[in-house]
C-alpha positions as CSV (number, residue, x, y, z in Angstrom):
1,M,-0.3,-0.2,0.2
2,S,1.1,3.5,-1.0
3,Y,1.0,6.0,1.6
4,R,-0.2,9.5,0.6
5,I,2.1,12.3,1.6
6,E,0.5,15.8,2.9
7,V,3.0,19.0,4.3
8,S,1.0,21.5,7.0
9,R,2.6,25.0,5.9
10,T,4.6,25.2,9.1
11,A,6.2,21.8,8.0
12,R,7.2,23.9,4.6
13,R,8.6,26.7,6.3
14,G,10.3,24.4,8.7
15,L,12.2,22.9,5.0
16,D,12.5,26.0,3.8
17,G,14.9,27.5,7.1
18,L,17.1,24.8,6.4
19,P,19.9,24.5,4.9
20,P,20.3,23.3,1.0
21,E,21.8,19.3,1.6
22,V,19.6,19.1,4.8
23,R,16.7,19.9,3.5
24,Q,17.8,17.4,0.0
25,R,18.2,14.9,3.3
26,V,15.1,15.9,4.9
27,V,13.2,16.1,1.5
28,L,14.5,12.4,0.5
29,R,13.0,10.7,3.8
30,I,10.0,12.2,3.7
31,D,9.5,10.9,0.1
32,A,10.3,7.2,1.0
33,L,7.6,7.5,3.8
34,A,5.1,7.0,0.9
35,D,6.3,3.5,0.7
36,G,5.6,2.6,4.5
37,P,5.7,5.2,7.0
38,R,6.5,2.8,9.5
39,Q,10.2,2.3,9.1
40,H,13.8,2.9,10.4
41,G,14.0,6.0,12.3
42,V,10.4,6.4,12.8
43,E,9.1,6.4,16.3
44,A,5.9,7.2,18.4
45,L,5.5,10.0,20.8
46,K,4.7,9.9,24.1
47,G,3.3,12.6,26.7
48,P,1.3,15.6,24.8
49,Y,2.7,14.7,21.5
50,K,0.9,10.6,22.4
51,G,-0.4,9.4,18.8
52,L,2.5,11.7,16.6
53,H,5.7,10.3,15.5
54,K,8.6,11.3,14.9
55,L,11.8,10.5,11.8
56,R,15.2,11.7,12.7
57,I,17.4,13.1,10.6
58,G,20.9,14.0,12.5
59,E,20.2,16.9,14.4
60,Y,16.6,17.6,12.1
61,R,13.2,15.9,13.3
62,V,9.9,15.6,11.6
63,I,6.5,15.5,13.4
64,L,4.6,12.4,11.3
65,H,0.6,11.2,11.7
66,I,0.2,8.4,10.5
67,D,-3.1,7.8,9.4
68,D,-3.6,3.7,8.4
69,Q,-7.4,4.2,7.9
70,Q,-6.9,7.0,4.8
71,G,-3.5,5.8,3.8
72,T,-1.9,9.5,5.1
73,V,1.4,10.6,6.1
74,A,0.9,14.2,7.5
75,V,3.8,16.1,7.5
76,L,3.4,18.8,10.9
77,R,6.2,20.4,11.5
78,V,10.4,20.2,10.5
79,G,12.8,21.7,12.6
80,H,16.1,21.5,14.6
81,R,15.4,18.6,17.3
82,R,16.1,21.3,20.1
83,S,13.1,23.8,18.6
84,V,10.5,21.3,17.1
85,Y,8.6,20.2,20.0
86,R,7.9,24.5,20.6
């Protein structure tokens, strides 16, 4: 099953603020989620972020919502690990 990737406006702004070489790596990893969102590096979050997942790419994080019923992966935020959870 192929998942549809939906990128929020906040995530697009986060991507635009990344250095070009990092942005390229992040976009490639996000695109790979269409083949299956539960892959190496994707972890479930806890606490106030329960129900969401994170994708680790070096010092950067992508915050995701995976909806298996709809077959979608919503990319909610992209940013450096020190500020992406704020």
